Structure formats: C-alpha cells, structure tokens
C-alpha positions as a LaTeX table, in Angstrom:
\begin{tabular}{lrrr}
\hline
Residue & $x$ (\AA) & $y$ (\AA) & $z$ (\AA) \\
\hline
Met1 & 0.00 & 0.00 & 0.00 \\
Ser2 & 1.62 & 3.27 & $-1.04$ \\
Glu3 & 1.05 & 6.22 & 1.25 \\
Gln4 & 0.27 & 9.57 & $-0.28$ \\
Leu5 & 2.71 & 12.24 & 0.87 \\
Ile6 & 1.74 & 15.83 & 0.13 \\
Val7 & 4.89 & 17.79 & $-0.69$ \\
Pro8 & 4.20 & 21.11 & $-2.45$ \\
Thr9 & 7.09 & 23.05 & $-4.00$ \\
Met10 & 7.70 & 26.77 & $-3.58$ \\
Ala11 & 7.27 & 27.25 & $-7.34$ \\
Glu12 & 3.85 & 25.55 & $-7.29$ \\
Met13 & 2.68 & 27.58 & $-4.32$ \\
Met14 & 3.87 & 30.88 & $-5.76$ \\
Ala15 & 2.12 & 30.06 & $-9.05$ \\
Glu16 & $-1.11$ & 29.71 & $-7.07$ \\
Gly17 & $-0.45$ & 32.96 & $-5.20$ \\
Lys18 & 0.08 & 31.14 & $-1.89$ \\
Thr19 & 2.81 & 31.61 & 0.70 \\
Pro20 & 3.89 & 28.69 & 2.93 \\
Asp21 & 4.55 & 29.28 & 6.63 \\
Ile22 & 7.78 & 27.31 & 6.46 \\
Leu23 & 10.27 & 26.11 & 3.88 \\
Phe24 & 11.43 & 22.54 & 4.55 \\
Trp25 & 15.10 & 22.42 & 3.57 \\
Val26 & 15.63 & 18.74 & 2.75 \\
Gly27 & 19.44 & 18.79 & 2.41 \\
Ser28 & 21.65 & 16.57 & 0.29 \\
Ala29 & 21.57 & 13.54 & 2.63 \\
Gly30 & 17.80 & 13.71 & 2.98 \\
Ser31 & 17.44 & 13.92 & $-0.79$ \\
Tyr32 & 19.93 & 11.30 & $-1.99$ \\
Asp33 & 20.94 & 8.92 & 0.82 \\
Asp34 & 18.54 & 5.95 & 0.95 \\
Arg35 & 18.58 & 5.75 & 4.75 \\
Ala36 & 18.20 & 9.51 & 5.23 \\
Lys37 & 15.28 & 9.60 & 2.79 \\
Lys38 & 13.32 & 7.63 & 5.41 \\
Ile39 & 13.90 & 10.49 & 7.88 \\
Thr40 & 12.65 & 12.97 & 5.27 \\
Lys41 & 9.51 & 10.89 & 4.67 \\
Ala42 & 8.85 & 10.51 & 8.40 \\
Phe43 & 9.11 & 14.27 & 8.90 \\
Val44 & 6.81 & 14.98 & 5.93 \\
Lys45 & 4.26 & 12.55 & 7.40 \\
Ile46 & 4.37 & 14.54 & 10.65 \\
Leu47 & 3.96 & 17.84 & 8.75 \\
Asn48 & 1.02 & 16.40 & 6.78 \\
Lys49 & $-0.65$ & 15.00 & 9.91 \\
Ala50 & $-0.27$ & 18.35 & 11.72 \\
Glu51 & $-1.57$ & 20.14 & 8.60 \\
Val52 & 1.48 & 22.39 & 8.47 \\
Asn53 & 1.50 & 24.86 & 5.58 \\
Phe54 & 4.96 & 24.08 & 4.16 \\
Ala55 & 6.81 & 23.78 & 0.87 \\
Val56 & 10.14 & 22.47 & $-0.43$ \\
Leu57 & 12.37 & 23.90 & $-3.14$ \\
Gly58 & 12.38 & 20.59 & $-5.00$ \\
Thr59 & 14.76 & 20.59 & $-7.97$ \\
Glu60 & 15.66 & 24.22 & $-7.15$ \\
Glu61 & 17.32 & 23.17 & $-3.89$ \\
Ser62 & 21.10 & 22.96 & $-4.01$ \\
Ser63 & 23.79 & 22.16 & $-1.44$ \\
Thr64 & 24.22 & 24.78 & 1.30 \\
Gly65 & 27.97 & 24.65 & 0.62 \\
Asp66 & 28.63 & 23.55 & 4.19 \\
Val67 & 30.83 & 20.57 & 3.28 \\
Ala68 & 32.92 & 22.71 & 0.90 \\
Lys69 & 33.46 & 25.27 & 3.66 \\
Arg70 & 34.45 & 22.65 & 6.24 \\
Ala71 & 36.86 & 21.10 & 3.74 \\
Gly72 & 38.47 & 24.53 & 3.27 \\
Asn73 & 36.98 & 25.59 & $-0.08$ \\
Glu74 & 35.58 & 28.99 & 0.91 \\
Phe75 & 35.19 & 30.07 & $-2.71$ \\
Leu76 & 32.89 & 27.14 & $-3.56$ \\
Phe77 & 30.95 & 27.68 & $-0.33$ \\
Gln78 & 30.28 & 31.33 & $-1.17$ \\
Met79 & 29.26 & 30.48 & $-4.73$ \\
Gln80 & 26.70 & 27.99 & $-3.40$ \\
Ala81 & 25.53 & 30.33 & $-0.64$ \\
Phe82 & 25.00 & 33.33 & $-2.94$ \\
Met83 & 23.03 & 31.19 & $-5.40$ \\
Asn84 & 20.79 & 29.83 & $-2.61$ \\
Ile85 & 20.33 & 33.23 & $-0.96$ \\
Glu86 & 19.25 & 34.77 & $-4.25$ \\
Leu87 & 16.61 & 32.05 & $-4.64$ \\
Leu88 & 15.41 & 32.15 & $-1.01$ \\
Asn89 & 15.14 & 35.94 & $-1.07$ \\
Ala90 & 13.27 & 35.85 & $-4.38$ \\
Tyr91 & 10.71 & 33.56 & $-2.74$ \\
Glu92 & 10.66 & 35.85 & 0.34 \\
Val93 & 11.40 & 32.91 & 2.64 \\
Lys94 & 11.19 & 33.83 & 6.33 \\
Arg95 & 11.31 & 30.52 & 8.20 \\
Ile96 & 13.29 & 27.39 & 7.34 \\
Val97 & 13.07 & 23.94 & 8.99 \\
Thr98 & 15.65 & 21.23 & 8.31 \\
Cys99 & 16.42 & 17.70 & 9.59 \\
Asp100 & 20.15 & 18.29 & 8.97 \\
Pro101 & 22.09 & 20.09 & 11.76 \\
His102 & 24.86 & 20.90 & 9.26 \\
Ser103 & 22.40 & 22.77 & 7.01 \\
Phe104 & 20.80 & 24.23 & 10.17 \\
Asn105 & 24.11 & 25.63 & 11.41 \\
Cys106 & 25.16 & 26.89 & 7.98 \\
Leu107 & 21.86 & 28.62 & 7.11 \\
Lys108 & 21.48 & 30.03 & 10.62 \\
Asn109 & 24.99 & 31.27 & 11.35 \\
Glu110 & 26.84 & 31.65 & 8.05 \\
Tyr111 & 24.22 & 32.86 & 5.57 \\
Pro112 & 23.36 & 36.14 & 7.40 \\
Gly113 & 26.85 & 37.52 & 6.70 \\
Leu114 & 26.21 & 36.99 & 2.98 \\
Gly115 & 22.74 & 38.56 & 2.93 \\
Gly116 & 20.58 & 35.55 & 3.84 \\
Asn117 & 18.60 & 36.33 & 7.00 \\
Tyr118 & 16.07 & 33.67 & 7.98 \\
Glu119 & 14.66 & 32.09 & 11.09 \\
Val120 & 16.18 & 28.61 & 10.96 \\
Val121 & 14.72 & 25.78 & 13.05 \\
His122 & 15.92 & 22.20 & 13.54 \\
His123 & 13.24 & 19.57 & 13.02 \\
Thr124 & 13.40 & 18.46 & 16.66 \\
Gln125 & 12.66 & 22.05 & 17.73 \\
Phe126 & 9.78 & 22.20 & 15.26 \\
Ile127 & 8.32 & 18.86 & 16.41 \\
Lys128 & 8.51 & 20.13 & 20.00 \\
Glu129 & 6.58 & 23.22 & 18.87 \\
Leu130 & 3.90 & 21.02 & 17.23 \\
Ile131 & 3.56 & 18.95 & 20.41 \\
Asn132 & 3.42 & 22.04 & 22.68 \\
Thr133 & 0.71 & 23.66 & 20.55 \\
Gly134 & $-1.33$ & 20.45 & 20.43 \\
Lys135 & $-0.98$ & 20.03 & 16.67 \\
Ile136 & 0.31 & 16.50 & 17.20 \\
Lys137 & $-0.54$ & 14.25 & 20.09 \\
Ile138 & 1.46 & 11.26 & 21.27 \\
Ser139 & $-0.82$ & 8.80 & 22.98 \\
Ser140 & 0.43 & 5.41 & 21.83 \\
Asn141 & 2.33 & 2.84 & 23.85 \\
Thr142 & 4.66 & 1.97 & 20.96 \\
Phe143 & 7.81 & 2.65 & 22.97 \\
Asn144 & 6.70 & 1.73 & 26.48 \\
Asn145 & 9.48 & $-0.10$ & 28.37 \\
Lys146 & 11.97 & 0.71 & 25.59 \\
Arg147 & 15.36 & 2.09 & 26.56 \\
Ile148 & 16.41 & 5.00 & 24.36 \\
Thr149 & 19.71 & 6.86 & 24.41 \\
Phe150 & 20.13 & 10.09 & 22.45 \\
His151 & 23.32 & 10.97 & 20.57 \\
Asp152 & 23.82 & 14.76 & 20.39 \\
Pro153 & 24.75 & 15.94 & 16.87 \\
Cys154 & 27.73 & 18.33 & 17.13 \\
Tyr155 & 26.16 & 21.06 & 15.02 \\
Leu156 & 22.92 & 20.99 & 17.01 \\
Gly157 & 24.45 & 20.57 & 20.45 \\
Arg158 & 27.86 & 22.12 & 21.00 \\
Ala159 & 27.70 & 24.46 & 17.99 \\
Asn160 & 24.20 & 25.80 & 18.73 \\
Ser161 & 23.56 & 24.84 & 22.38 \\
Glu162 & 20.32 & 22.97 & 21.61 \\
Tyr163 & 20.21 & 19.99 & 23.94 \\
Glu164 & 16.67 & 20.11 & 25.30 \\
Ala165 & 14.37 & 20.04 & 22.23 \\
Pro166 & 15.24 & 16.47 & 21.10 \\
Arg167 & 15.06 & 15.21 & 24.69 \\
Asp168 & 11.75 & 16.97 & 25.37 \\
Val169 & 10.33 & 15.31 & 22.25 \\
Leu170 & 11.68 & 11.87 & 23.21 \\
Asn171 & 10.23 & 12.26 & 26.71 \\
Thr172 & 6.72 & 12.28 & 25.21 \\
Leu173 & 7.17 & 8.65 & 24.10 \\
Asn174 & 6.77 & 7.02 & 27.55 \\
Ala175 & 10.13 & 5.31 & 27.00 \\
Thr176 & 13.07 & 5.35 & 29.40 \\
Leu177 & 15.64 & 7.92 & 28.28 \\
Ile178 & 19.16 & 7.02 & 29.42 \\
Glu179 & 22.02 & 9.45 & 28.98 \\
Met180 & 25.44 & 8.32 & 27.80 \\
Lys181 & 28.32 & 9.23 & 30.08 \\
Arg182 & 29.45 & 11.74 & 27.44 \\
Ser183 & 26.34 & 13.73 & 26.58 \\
Lys184 & 25.15 & 17.28 & 25.90 \\
Ser185 & 28.14 & 19.68 & 26.05 \\
Thr186 & 30.58 & 16.81 & 26.64 \\
Ala187 & 29.13 & 14.55 & 23.91 \\
Leu188 & 31.56 & 12.84 & 21.55 \\
Cys189 & 31.31 & 13.48 & 17.81 \\
Cys190 & 30.04 & 10.56 & 15.69 \\
Gly191 & 33.00 & 11.11 & 13.36 \\
Ala192 & 31.19 & 12.60 & 10.36 \\
Gly193 & 31.37 & 16.35 & 11.09 \\
Gly194 & 33.69 & 18.85 & 9.44 \\
Ala195 & 33.56 & 16.98 & 6.09 \\
Gln196 & 35.18 & 13.91 & 7.73 \\
Met197 & 32.27 & 11.83 & 6.39 \\
Phe198 & 33.76 & 12.03 & 2.90 \\
Lys199 & 37.29 & 10.84 & 3.60 \\
Glu200 & 39.06 & 7.93 & 5.24 \\
Pro201 & 39.89 & 8.47 & 8.92 \\
Glu202 & 43.44 & 9.23 & 10.02 \\
Lys203 & 45.46 & 6.34 & 11.39 \\
Gly204 & 44.62 & 5.32 & 14.93 \\
Asp205 & 43.55 & 2.26 & 16.84 \\
Lys206 & 39.79 & 2.86 & 16.46 \\
Asp207 & 37.34 & 4.83 & 14.29 \\
Val208 & 35.49 & 7.62 & 16.10 \\
Asn209 & 32.08 & 6.16 & 15.27 \\
Glu210 & 33.04 & 2.86 & 16.93 \\
Leu211 & 34.10 & 4.74 & 20.05 \\
Arg212 & 30.83 & 6.68 & 20.10 \\
Thr213 & 28.80 & 3.52 & 19.51 \\
Glu214 & 30.56 & 1.95 & 22.53 \\
Asp215 & 29.38 & 4.95 & 24.61 \\
Ala216 & 25.82 & 4.23 & 23.45 \\
Leu217 & 26.02 & 0.47 & 24.04 \\
Lys218 & 27.06 & 1.04 & 27.67 \\
Thr219 & 23.53 & 2.37 & 28.31 \\
Asn220 & 22.13 & $-1.00$ & 27.21 \\
Pro221 & 19.65 & 0.62 & 24.78 \\
Asn222 & 16.93 & $-0.82$ & 22.55 \\
Ile223 & 17.14 & 2.31 & 20.41 \\
Ile224 & 19.88 & 4.84 & 19.68 \\
Ala225 & 18.11 & 8.06 & 18.71 \\
Thr226 & 19.73 & 10.70 & 16.51 \\
Gly227 & 18.75 & 14.04 & 15.03 \\
Cys228 & 21.11 & 14.13 & 12.06 \\
Pro229 & 21.40 & 12.06 & 8.86 \\
Tyr230 & 25.20 & 11.93 & 9.12 \\
Cys231 & 25.06 & 10.73 & 12.73 \\
Met232 & 22.55 & 8.16 & 11.51 \\
Thr233 & 25.10 & 6.73 & 9.05 \\
Met234 & 27.96 & 6.69 & 11.54 \\
Met235 & 25.99 & 5.19 & 14.44 \\
Ser236 & 24.34 & 2.59 & 12.18 \\
Asp237 & 27.78 & 1.58 & 10.89 \\
Gly238 & 29.07 & 1.43 & 14.46 \\
Val239 & 26.20 & $-0.87$ & 15.51 \\
Lys240 & 26.98 & $-3.12$ & 12.52 \\
Val241 & 30.68 & $-3.27$ & 13.43 \\
Lys242 & 29.66 & $-4.37$ & 16.94 \\
Glu243 & 27.26 & $-6.91$ & 15.33 \\
Lys244 & 24.30 & $-5.57$ & 17.29 \\
Glu245 & 22.05 & $-4.57$ & 14.37 \\
Asn246 & 19.54 & $-7.33$ & 15.20 \\
Glu247 & 19.14 & $-6.07$ & 18.77 \\
Ile248 & 19.49 & $-2.29$ & 18.52 \\
Gln249 & 17.72 & 0.12 & 16.18 \\
Val250 & 19.18 & 3.48 & 15.18 \\
Leu251 & 16.29 & 5.88 & 14.52 \\
Asp252 & 15.87 & 9.60 & 13.98 \\
Val253 & 13.65 & 11.52 & 16.42 \\
Ala254 & 11.22 & 12.19 & 13.52 \\
Glu255 & 10.94 & 8.46 & 12.79 \\
Leu256 & 10.15 & 7.72 & 16.44 \\
Ile257 & 7.42 & 10.37 & 16.56 \\
Ala258 & 5.96 & 9.21 & 13.23 \\
Gln259 & 5.88 & 5.60 & 14.52 \\
Ala260 & 4.29 & 6.69 & 17.79 \\
Gln261 & 1.49 & 8.29 & 15.77 \\
Gly262 & 1.08 & 5.18 & 13.64 \\
Leu263 & 2.24 & 7.03 & 10.51 \\
\hline
\end{tabular}
C-alpha cells in the first residue's frame, strides 16, 4: 500500500499565489541517501498530519555549501551560498526547517553575513513546537518499556547549544531515556562532522564512530536516537561493526514520533 505524501514546491505555491509558513530544507543527505530519505519521509508525514503549511524547493534546492566550507573551499561555499540566498530571497522565505544540523548551522549562522537572513529551526525544535501547541498528540504505547539513548549531533548541540528540544520530544514517548556518560556539552562526535564523512579516517587504533557507539552500548539501549542524517550513518555503521544490528535500532527523532502516531 503506497502512502500519499503531500509535498508542495515553492514554485507551485507561488504560481497559485500562496505563501507557505515554512520552507522545509531537505538537504543533500535527505534527498539522496537511501537511509536519510526515510527520515525525510517521516518528517513529511508529521507535517502532513499536523496540517502544516509548508513547501520544499524541489529541484531548485542545491547544497548549502557547508561541506565545501568545512573542507576549506571557501570560494565554492560562497558560490553555493549566494546562489541559494538569491533564490530564497526571491521567494521571500522567512522561516526554514531542516532535519540536517549541518544545514541548520550553515543557514542560521553563516548565511546572514552573505545577505541571507532567515529564522532557521531544527526539526526536533519544530516537532517540540507542534507537540506544545497540540498540533500533534502522542498517545500510543509503541515505545513503552523501551530504553532509548540520544546521541547529540555536534552542530545541534555544542555548535548551537540545543540539547533540550530532542530530549523533550523523546520524553513524550513514555520510554526510558538514558544518557550516555558523554552527553550534551561533553558529547563525543560521531566522526562525520567537518567533512570527515567524505574521507578515510586518520590512522589510529579505532574509528570515532566505533568509540561513540561503545558509549551508546554502555547504556544497554533498545534504540539509539539521533537528530542528524550523518550521525545516523555513523551510528548505524558502528552498531553493525559491533554486530548488534539485530538487537538495537538506530532511529531519527522524527521516525520515532511518526511511529508513535502510527504514521
């Protein structure tokens, strides 16, 4: 049975003389990576269920340039940024929501200096908003007696000091939330940030994602929750290396909320 997702584009809405309340910035991982696409779909299901007036850029969306900047190519970053800012400003975008903390950080903190001023919200913050305003209700027992540990994405946590929103959302699930020893401001990176995702790690005795997965496994979880598509890849790989993929699920906060609503 194929579910019908309603995903209007900015171009379609403008053609009809409508203005969305938010632009959902999908990001490159959410658009192309098969695992991250599931996060995108889960978030769209939540938006549809809450009847949020949103749109995406669709084929007009391009990379934020974040990875180029982190890898040291400032010229390429600025080219990408100026192109995106021109488009966003032409559509008079005011509020952007994204599931990718890298896009979140880049659009929020690095675009204003180049003329792109928007209110940028991470999807966990937006889901919290929907719960607080009663637009979505969590009443199921899907995750009762489940042990969940949350891995803080670097660009959401330490870079932007947002630790509470994902936890507040997870606390609505009636599960047991267990913190890793290294969490919040002392959390360990999953190993993907700063464009490290796209290169082989430097020589050492262990990959960073294995080390971080060990932190998570010490909490004896049923589920490792993340709020970033890159963390999703690294933690999933770590769970596979530890041969625990049959016992432990790695799920994005949006996927957990969608499941709890039976979406």
